[in-house]
N, C-alpha and C positions, 0 to 999 in steps of 0.2 A: 086487911088489904095489903098486900106486899108486892115486891118486884116479881114481875113475870115476863116471860118472852113473848113479844106481840108479832112476831115475825109471820107466824102462821094464823093470826087472827083476822079471817077474811071480813067480818063486819067491821071492826076498826079501820083496817086499810081502805075499805070502800068508803067509809064516812071521811077518812082522811083525804082521800083522792077527791071526793065530792067538794069538801071545803077548800082544797087548793084549786080546784076549778072555779068555784064561786069566787074566791079572791082573785083569780086572773081575769074573769068577766068583769068584776067590779072595777078593777084597775085599767082595763083595756081604753077607755077614753082618755086616760091620763098618759098614754104612751108617747103622743105628739104634744108638745106645748110651745106656744111661742116665746122666743126670746126677745125681749125689748131692753134696749139700752138707751140712757139718756145721759148727756155730759153738759157740763157748764163750766165756762173757764173765763177768768177775769185777769188782766194785765195790768198790775200796777205800774203807773209811768215813773221810772227812775232814771236819773241823768246819766 
């Protein structure tokens, strides 16, 4: 098995496009996520 040109390989391109579409649909719910921030501060009494 060696290197070969895959530009014209229709089944490979179809499988690749199907996998890309699957990844996009799997990650679609993660497109929007809430940003939560929490802060805490304390002031030391210095004269």
